[in-house]
C-alpha positions in Angstrom: 5.2 107.1 -8.1 8.4 107.0 -6.0 11.7 106.2 -7.6 15.1 105.2 -6.2 17.2 102.1 -5.5 14.9 100.8 -2.7 11.6 101.3 -4.6 10.8 99.0 -7.5 9.2 100.3 -10.7 6.1 98.2 -10.3 3.9 97.7 -7.3 2.4 94.1 -7.2 -0.9 93.3 -5.5 -1.7 89.6 -4.7 -5.3 88.3 -4.4 -5.3 84.6 -3.3 -8.5 82.6 -3.4 -10.1 85.1 -5.7 -12.8 82.9 -7.3 -14.4 85.1 -10.0 -14.0 88.4 -8.0 -11.9 90.2 -10.6 -13.3 93.5 -12.0 -14.1 95.4 -8.8 -10.8 94.5 -7.0 -8.9 95.7 -10.1 -10.6 99.1 -9.8 -10.2 99.2 -6.0 -6.4 98.4 -6.4 -5.7 100.9 -9.2 -4.3 103.6 -6.7 -2.2 101.0 -5.0 -0.8 98.6 -7.6 0.5 98.4 -11.2 -0.2 94.7 -11.5 -2.7 92.4 -9.8 -1.8 88.7 -9.4 -5.0 86.7 -9.0 -4.8 83.2 -7.7 -7.3 80.3 -7.4 -7.4 76.6 -8.0 -10.6 76.9 -10.1 -9.9 77.5 -13.8 -13.1 79.6 -13.9 -11.2 82.3 -12.1 -8.6 82.3 -14.9 -11.4 82.6 -17.5 -12.8 85.6 -15.5 -9.3 87.2 -15.5 -9.1 86.8 -19.3 -12.5 88.2 -19.8 -11.6 91.2 -17.6 -8.4 91.7 -19.6 -10.3 91.9 -22.9 -13.1 94.1 -21.5 -11.2 96.9 -20.0 -9.6 99.8 -21.9 -9.1 102.3 -19.1 -5.8 102.7 -17.3 -6.1 99.9 -14.7 -3.5 97.6 -13.2 -2.3 94.8 -15.5 -3.5 91.3 -14.7 -1.9 87.9 -14.1 -3.5 84.7 -13.1 -1.9 81.7 -11.2 -4.0 78.5 -11.3 -2.5 77.2 -8.1 -3.2 76.5 -4.5 -2.7 79.8 -2.5 0.2 78.2 -0.5 1.9 77.0 -3.7 1.5 80.4 -5.3 3.7 82.0 -2.7 6.6 80.0 -4.1 6.1 81.6 -7.5 6.0 85.2 -6.3 9.2 87.3 -5.9 7.5 90.2 -4.2 4.1 91.4 -2.9 3.5 95.0 -2.1 -0.3 94.7 -1.4 -2.3 91.8 -0.2 -6.0 92.0 -1.2 -8.2 89.5 0.4 -12.0 89.4 0.9 -15.2 87.4 0.8 -13.6 84.0 1.6 -14.7 81.4 4.2 -13.9 78.0 5.6 -17.5 76.9 4.7 -18.9 75.3 1.6 -17.8 77.2 -1.4 -15.0 78.9 0.5 -11.3 78.2 0.1 -10.7 77.0 3.7 -7.3 78.7 3.4 -6.6 80.9 6.4 -4.7 83.7 4.6 -5.0 85.9 7.8 -3.7 83.1 10.0 -0.2 82.4 11.3 1.0 79.8 8.8 0.1 81.7 5.7 0.7 85.3 6.9 4.2 84.5 8.1 5.1 83.2 4.6 3.4 86.0 2.8 5.0 88.8 4.8 8.4 87.5 3.9 7.6 88.6 0.3 7.0 92.2 1.3 9.7 94.7 0.3 11.9 96.5 2.8 9.8 99.6 2.5 6.7 97.6 3.6 3.3 97.6 2.0 -0.4 97.2 2.6 -3.0 94.6 3.4 -6.5 95.5 2.2 -9.1 93.0 3.6 -12.5 92.4 5.1 -10.9 90.1 7.6 -12.0 86.8 5.9 -10.6 83.5 7.2 -8.5 85.0 10.0 -7.3 82.9 12.8 -6.1 83.7 16.3 -7.7 87.2 16.3 -5.0 88.5 14.0 -7.3 90.7 11.9 -8.8 92.2 15.0 -5.3 92.8 16.5 -3.9 94.4 13.3 -7.0 96.6 13.0 -6.8 98.1 16.5 -5.0 101.4 17.0 -2.0 99.8 18.6 -1.7 97.3 15.8 0.1 93.9 15.9 3.8 93.1 16.0 4.6 89.7 14.5 7.2 87.9 12.4 9.4 91.0 12.5 6.6 93.3 11.1 4.4 96.0 12.5 0.8 95.7 11.2 -1.5 98.6 12.0 -4.4 100.5 10.5 -3.4 103.0 7.8 -4.0 106.6 9.0 -6.6 107.0 6.2 -9.3 104.4 5.6 -10.9 105.2 2.2 -12.4 101.7 1.7 -14.3 101.3 5.0 -17.5 102.2 3.1 -17.2 99.0 1.1 -16.2 96.9 4.2 -12.4 96.9 3.6 -9.7 97.9 6.1 -6.3 99.1 4.9 -3.5 97.8 7.1 0.0 99.3 6.9 2.8 96.7 6.9 6.2 97.9 8.1 9.3 95.9 8.7 10.6 96.3 12.3 14.2 97.3 12.9 16.4 94.4 13.9 17.1 94.2 17.6 20.4 95.8 18.5 23.2 93.4 19.3 24.9 93.5 22.6 28.4 95.0 22.8 30.0 91.6 22.7 28.3 90.9 19.3 25.7 88.5 20.6 22.0 89.1 19.9 
């Protein structure tokens, strides 16, 4: 793992609206994160996180659970290096939270570190075509970030796209100091 003043010691993955989808995401995220923060309003999800914590002895990311609404959970996070999000919907049994929509994504990206990070998703609950746009070769520029497919896509076989998140450089100021 990288070291230095700009790179934190621990990489944090966040999985909002996780329901009881705990074990497989933990394994999927092992190369990308040292800790996975699962979030759901259903206490059954917390029980599933506890069961996974007790059952695993291999070197996998540590687990944390937030029994909160996905929007409220953002206020309790200091940093997110990887967003993991899949298998959600706005139908019955789904969260009806548009994690890949303007309102949520803007707030989430503000938690990404200067060096950027990743979004690993199947495109669930996206709005405004944002997933389609960030998945195309040219990517998407929004909220001061560039979101584009990572050069390598090791998770396509299980229906997940890896999107690289990079902060865009600030627009240069004019000579008189105005923006």
